[in-house]
C-alpha positions in Angstrom: 3.0 -20.2 24.2 1.1 -21.3 20.9 2.9 -21.2 17.4 0.1 -20.6 15.7 -3.4 -18.9 16.2 -5.8 -21.4 14.3 -8.8 -19.1 15.6 -7.6 -16.5 13.3 -9.8 -16.0 10.2 -6.2 -15.8 8.2 -5.8 -19.5 9.6 -8.5 -20.5 7.0 -7.2 -22.5 4.2 -3.6 -22.7 5.6 -0.9 -25.1 4.5 2.7 -24.2 5.2 3.5 -21.7 7.7 6.9 -20.5 8.0 8.9 -18.1 10.4 12.5 -18.0 9.8 14.0 -16.0 12.6 14.3 -18.3 15.3 17.9 -19.0 15.8 19.2 -22.5 15.8 19.6 -25.0 12.8 17.4 -24.8 9.8 14.8 -27.2 10.7 11.4 -27.7 8.4 8.8 -29.6 8.6 6.1 -29.5 5.8 3.8 -31.7 6.9 0.3 -31.3 7.2 -0.7 -29.4 9.7 1.6 -26.6 8.2 4.6 -25.8 10.5 8.2 -24.7 9.6 10.6 -22.5 12.1 13.8 -21.8 12.3 16.8 -20.5 10.7 20.4 -20.4 10.6 20.8 -16.8 11.4 18.2 -13.9 12.8 17.5 -12.3 9.9 16.0 -15.2 8.1 17.0 -17.8 5.7 18.7 -17.2 2.0 17.9 -18.9 -0.8 18.0 -21.2 -2.7 15.6 -23.2 -0.1 14.3 -26.6 -1.7 11.8 -29.1 0.5 10.9 -32.4 -0.7 7.7 -33.8 -1.9 4.5 -33.4 0.6 1.0 -34.5 -0.3 0.0 -31.2 0.2 1.9 -29.5 -3.1 -1.3 -31.6 -4.9 -4.1 -29.0 -2.7 -3.8 -26.3 -5.1 -6.3 -27.3 -8.1 -9.1 -24.6 -6.6 -6.9 -21.8 -5.9 -4.1 -21.2 -3.8 -2.0 -18.1 -2.2 1.4 -17.7 -1.6 2.8 -15.0 0.7 6.4 -14.1 0.7 8.5 -12.1 3.4 11.8 -11.2 2.2 14.7 -8.8 1.6 14.3 -7.3 -1.6 15.0 -10.9 -4.9 17.0 -10.3 -7.5 16.5 -11.9 -10.6 19.9 -11.9 -13.2 19.6 -14.5 -14.9 16.9 -15.0 -17.6 13.9 -17.7 -16.4 15.1 -17.6 -13.0 12.3 -18.8 -10.8 10.8 -17.0 -7.3 8.7 -20.0 -6.8 8.4 -23.1 -8.0 7.3 -26.7 -7.7 8.3 -28.8 -10.1 7.3 -31.9 -11.8 5.5 -29.3 -14.0 2.9 -28.4 -11.3 3.4 -24.4 -11.2 6.1 -21.6 -11.0 6.5 -17.9 -11.0 9.9 -17.1 -12.3 11.3 -14.1 -14.7 9.8 -13.6 -18.4 13.2 -14.6 -20.4 15.4 -11.9 -20.1 12.4 -8.9 -19.9 12.0 -7.3 -16.9 8.4 -8.8 -16.1 7.5 -11.9 -14.8 5.2 -14.9 -16.2 3.5 -17.8 -14.2 3.4 -21.3 -15.4 0.5 -23.6 -14.6 0.3 -27.3 -15.8 2.8 -26.0 -18.4 0.2 -23.5 -19.8 1.7 -20.0 -19.3 0.6 -16.5 -18.4 2.6 -13.4 -18.4 2.3 -11.0 -16.4 3.7 -7.6 -18.3 3.0 -5.4 -14.7 4.7 -7.1 -12.5 7.8 -5.9 -12.8 11.6 -6.9 -11.4 11.6 -3.3 -9.3 8.5 -4.0 -7.7 10.4 -6.7 -5.6 13.9 -5.3 -5.2 13.3 -3.3 -2.0 12.3 -5.1 1.0 9.0 -5.8 1.4 5.8 -8.6 0.7 5.1 -10.7 -2.5 1.6 -12.2 -2.8 0.8 -14.6 -5.3 -2.9 -15.3 -5.7 -4.9 -17.7 -8.2 -8.8 -18.0 -7.3 -10.0 -20.3 -9.6 -9.6 -17.7 -12.8 -7.9 -15.3 -12.4 -4.2 -14.7 -11.3 -3.3 -11.4 -8.8 -0.1 -9.9 -8.0 0.1 -7.5 -4.6 3.2 -5.6 -3.5 3.2 -4.4 -0.6 -0.4 -4.6 0.5 -1.3 -3.1 -3.2 -2.3 -5.1 -6.2 -0.5 -4.8 -9.2 -1.5 -7.2 -11.8 -4.6 -9.4 -12.3 -4.9 -11.3 -15.4 -7.5 -14.4 -16.5 -6.0 -18.5 -15.7 -8.4 -20.8 -16.0 -5.4 -23.9 -16.0 -5.0 -25.1 -12.5 -1.8 -26.2 -11.5 -1.1 -30.0 -12.2 -2.6 -32.1 -8.9 -1.5 -36.0 -9.2 2.5 -35.4 -8.6 4.1 -37.9 -6.2 7.6 -36.7 -6.9 7.4 -32.5 -6.9 9.4 -30.5 -4.7 9.3 -27.0 -3.6 11.8 -24.4 -4.3 12.2 -20.5 -3.0 14.8 -18.9 -5.6 16.2 -16.1 -6.4 18.8 -13.9 -4.3 17.2 -12.8 -1.4 17.0 -13.4 1.9 13.1 -15.7 3.4 11.9 -13.9 7.0 8.6 -15.7 6.2 6.3 -17.6 3.9 2.6 -19.0 4.0 1.3 -21.1 1.5 -3.0 -21.2 1.3 -5.4 -23.5 -0.8 -7.4 -20.7 -1.5 -7.3 -17.2 -3.0 -6.9 -14.6 -0.3 -9.0 -11.6 -0.8 -7.5 -7.9 -1.4 -8.8 -7.3 2.6 -6.6 -10.4 3.8 -3.8 -9.4 2.0 -3.9 -5.9 3.3 -4.4 -7.0 7.0 -1.0 -9.9 6.2 1.1 -6.6 5.1 0.3 -4.0 8.1 0.6 -7.3 10.6 2.3 -10.0 9.2 2.6 -11.7 13.0 -1.3 -11.9 13.1 -1.3 -15.7 12.4 1.3 -16.6 15.6 0.4 -16.4 19.4 -1.9 -14.1 20.4 1.1 -12.2 22.6 2.2 -11.4 18.7 6.1 -12.5 19.7 7.9 -14.8 17.4 7.7 -18.6 18.9 10.4 -20.9 19.8 11.9 -23.0 17.1 8.9 -25.7 17.9 8.5 -28.6 15.2 5.5 -31.0 15.4 5.9 -35.1 15.1 6.9 -35.8 11.3 9.7 -35.6 8.9 11.9 -32.8 9.0 13.7 -31.8 6.3 17.4 -29.6 6.7 17.4 -26.0 4.2 20.4 -24.3 3.1 20.8 -21.9 1.3 23.0 -18.4 0.7 23.0 -14.8 -0.1 24.7 -14.1 -3.4 23.4 -10.2 -4.5 22.2 -7.3 -2.4 19.0 -5.5 -3.1 18.6 -2.7 -5.5 16.1 0.1 -5.5 14.6 1.4 -8.8 12.2 4.1 -9.7 11.7 7.3 -11.6 10.0 9.4 -8.6 12.8 12.0 -6.5 11.5 13.4 -3.5 14.4 16.1 -2.2 14.6 17.2 0.9 16.5 20.4 1.2 17.2 21.2 5.3 17.9 18.8 8.3 14.8 18.8 11.2 15.8 21.5 13.8 12.1 20.6 15.7 12.9 18.1 18.6 10.8 14.9 19.2 9.0 14.5 22.4 11.2 13.0 24.7 11.2 9.4 24.7 9.3 9.6 21.0 9.9 5.9 19.7 6.6 4.5 18.3 9.0 1.8 16.3 9.3 0.2 20.0 5.7 0.0 21.1 5.3 -1.5 17.1 7.4 -4.1 17.0 7.1 -5.6 20.7 3.2 -5.8 20.2 3.3 -6.8 16.6 6.6 -9.0 16.2 7.8 -9.2 12.6 6.1 -6.0 10.6 6.5 -3.4 8.4 8.1 -1.1 9.5 10.6 -3.6 11.6 11.6 -4.6 8.2 12.4 -1.8 6.9 14.2 -0.2 10.5 16.2 -3.4 10.9 14.2 -3.7 14.2 13.3 -7.2 13.5 16.4 -8.3 14.2 16.3 -7.4 18.0 12.7 -7.8 18.8 11.9 -4.1 19.1 14.2 -3.7 21.8 17.5 -2.3 20.8 17.9 0.6 18.0 20.5 -0.8 14.7 20.8 2.4 12.9 23.2 4.1 14.3 24.1 6.7 12.0 20.0 7.2 12.0 18.1 7.3 8.7 15.0 9.0 6.7 12.0 7.1 6.2 8.9 7.8 4.1 5.3 8.4 4.4 2.7 8.4 1.7 -1.2 9.4 1.4 -3.3 10.8 -0.4 -2.8 14.0 1.2 -1.3 16.3 3.5 -3.8 15.6 6.3 -4.3 11.6 5.2 -0.9 10.4 5.5 -0.1 7.4 7.2 2.2 7.6 9.5 1.4 4.1 11.1 3.2 2.3 8.0 6.9 3.4 6.7 7.0 3.4 2.5 10.7 3.2 2.1 13.8 4.1 4.2 17.0 5.6 3.1 20.2 7.2 4.4 20.1 9.7 6.9 21.7 12.6 5.3 20.2 11.9 1.8 19.2 14.9 0.0 17.3 12.7 -2.9 15.9 10.0 -3.0 14.7 7.5 -5.4 12.0 5.4 -4.6 10.8 2.1 -6.0 8.5 2.1 -9.1 6.2 0.9 -7.7 5.2 3.7 -5.1 5.0 6.5 -7.7 1.5 7.4 -8.4 -0.9 5.6 -11.2 -1.4 8.2 -14.2 -4.1 10.4 -13.4 -3.9 10.7 -9.7 -1.5 12.7 -7.3 0.2 11.9 -3.7 1.6 13.1 -1.2 4.8 12.0 0.2 6.1 13.4 3.4 9.9 12.8 4.7 10.9 12.6 8.5 14.2 11.7 10.1 15.4 9.3 12.9 18.2 10.2 15.1 21.1 8.1 16.3 18.5 6.9 19.4 15.8 6.1 17.4 13.8 9.1 18.0 12.1 10.8 15.3 11.0 14.1 14.3 7.2 14.5 13.9 7.0 17.8 11.9 4.9 17.7 7.9 8.1 20.3 7.1 9.3 18.1 4.2 6.5 17.3 2.4 5.7 17.1 -1.3 2.8 16.8 -3.7 2.9 14.6 -6.8 0.7 15.0 -9.8 0.8 12.4 -12.8 -1.1 12.8 -16.0 -3.3 10.8 -17.9 0.2 9.9 -19.9 1.3 8.8 -16.5 4.5 11.3 -16.4 4.0 13.9 -14.4 2.0 16.8 -14.4 2.3 20.2 -15.4 2.4 22.4 -11.6 -0.7 23.4 -10.7 -2.3 26.0 -8.0 -3.5 24.2 -4.5 -7.4 22.9 -4.6 -9.6 25.5 -2.7 -10.7 25.0 1.4 -14.1 25.4 2.6 -16.0 25.1 -0.2 -20.1 25.9 0.8 -22.5 27.0 -0.3 -26.3 28.5 1.1 -29.3 29.9 -0.6 -30.9 33.5 -0.5 -33.3 35.3 -2.1 -34.6 35.0 -5.1 -33.3 31.5 -5.5 -29.5 32.2 -5.7 -26.7 30.7 -3.8 -23.9 31.8 -2.5 -20.4 30.2 -2.8 -17.6 31.2 -0.7 -14.5 28.9 -0.3 -10.4 30.1 0.7 -7.6 28.8 -1.0 -4.0 28.8 1.0 -1.1 29.6 -1.1 1.8 28.0 1.0 3.4 25.0 -0.8 1.6 25.8 -3.9 3.0 24.5 -7.0 1.5 27.5 -9.7 -0.1 30.9 -8.4 -4.1 30.9 -9.8 -5.1 33.9 -11.5 -8.7 32.7 -11.7 -11.3 30.5 -10.2 -13.2 28.6 -12.4 -16.9 27.5 -11.0 -18.5 24.8 -12.7 -22.0 23.3 -12.1 -23.8 20.0 -12.3 -27.7 18.9 -10.6 -27.5 16.3 -8.2 -28.7 13.3 -10.2 -26.2 14.2 -13.4 -22.6 14.8 -13.6 -20.5 17.8 -13.2 -19.7 20.0 -16.9 -15.9 21.0 -16.4 -16.4 21.5 -20.4 -16.9 25.4 -19.6 -17.3 27.3 -16.6 -20.4 28.7 -15.4 -18.3 31.9 -14.1 -14.6 32.5 -13.0 -13.7 34.8 -10.0 -10.5 36.8 -10.0 -7.9 35.6 -7.5 -7.2 38.3 -4.8 -4.4 36.5 -2.7 -5.3 34.9 0.6 -8.4 35.5 1.7 -12.2 34.2 1.3 -13.7 34.4 -2.0 -17.6 34.4 -2.7 -19.6 34.0 -6.0 -23.4 34.6 -6.2 -25.5 32.8 -9.0 -28.5 33.7 -10.9 -32.0 32.9 -10.6 -31.9 28.8 -10.2 -34.4 26.4 -10.6 -35.8 24.0 -7.7 -34.0 20.8 -6.5 -30.1 20.1 -5.2 -27.4 21.7 -7.3 -23.7 20.7 -6.8 -20.5 23.0 -7.8 -16.6 22.5 -8.1 -14.4 25.6 -7.5 -11.2 24.5 -9.3 -8.2 27.4 -9.3 -6.2 28.0 -12.3 -2.4 29.2 -13.2 -1.6 31.4 -15.9 -0.6 28.6 -18.0 -4.3 27.4 -18.1 -3.3 24.2 -15.5 -6.4 23.8 -13.1 -6.3 22.3 -9.1 -8.0 18.7 -9.0 -11.6 18.5 -9.0 -12.8 18.8 -5.3 -14.5 19.4 -2.7 -17.4 19.8 -4.0 -20.4 22.0 -2.3 -24.3 20.8 -2.9 -27.0 23.2 -2.5 -31.0 22.6 -2.5 -32.5 25.4 -3.9 -36.8 25.9 -2.9 -38.3 28.8 -4.8 -41.6 28.3 -3.5 -42.8 29.3 0.5 -43.2 26.9 3.0 -46.6 25.0 3.3 -49.0 26.8 5.6 -49.2 24.9 9.0 -52.8 23.7 9.7 -53.6 24.5 13.4 -56.2 22.1 15.2 -58.0 22.7 18.0 -59.3 20.2 20.8 -61.9 19.7 23.0 -62.8 17.3 25.8 -66.2 15.3 25.2 -67.3 13.3 28.2 
């Protein structure tokens, strides 16, 4: 069985691949070609982790990426580092006593003000990328920071060492001499075992020929979770799941140390056993209820949680909205599959929770009728609405221009759960776009979608020319 799948596109530019769940002594080989395996415990290797100088530390001058699967990183001291290549080459560390990070390249600092300590407080994947002119930070597959950086790390050291710091447990660690794309980072988050053998099983503790270094570490603190978004569940699940519905088992067996396995703890058993005997509560996320990604667990809480505080990086950005669904696992690893515990969170442009708004309209469509007019029709469904609408505002725009939301074309009174209709005046030829937004008594409108497009043509169809033909012999 192979340890690394070198045919995978993610193997391009790989300098070091670290798997730290194999039992046995912590043996590391940082000599190119890139393999480090083994750990003192199946759950990973505790920091600090240090390795002596290797030539590939000097190969980061045109770009690099480091991918750090961790159990939650605690940096309680000012200037404490997550990753350091010594001799002034490169480091990523806490910015003094601030709550953000700072990176150094050859002694030059770059403040990462949007990369906060709370982003790495919970277990997950941290990726730092330098692509020659830009430093980017990804947390659990999502980019959270990007700053300009034109200074390369030092590339002529003969004594530099590599250190992984902070208080955490490292489960996997990759280093590239190129900047990974957003798509590649997303794939690594979804498939942490993508680079390893095709069977997607953990490799044995194999160390190729080369110098072997012993890694030593210890856990000094537990991870913590912070954030402002709260999701409440009101009633226990009463709908039984289908028999033997345990999606985590197939996920872990097929993908090894996948993101869900880290969240649920089943990575410790390779997917053969359920470790949360008391059960747990899983949080899923998506743009809407219909688009929630149930293939990816965003957060796990206790089974009897009535209030869940999510990490800050799971809070919707300013001016956006997000839907969260809560599902429970029982003590045998079975999960209920309903969407009864769902909540939509809308954030205002100031980054604070927006005022309660009605639901979006559903099934908006338009059709041309006599006289160059357009009949619009839509449905409003009140379940789970945050505010009841009193009217619908209809907005119009041309095919190539923006929709004007300053003043509605017309308003239609809300008449409970039913189809609503509106007939426009005569419109000029061309394609017209319409948006219908529900408005509450407080003047708060629903989101500006869906959009309906309707072509209008007042002239009759072009006459058909009837041809005649005869055979000429």
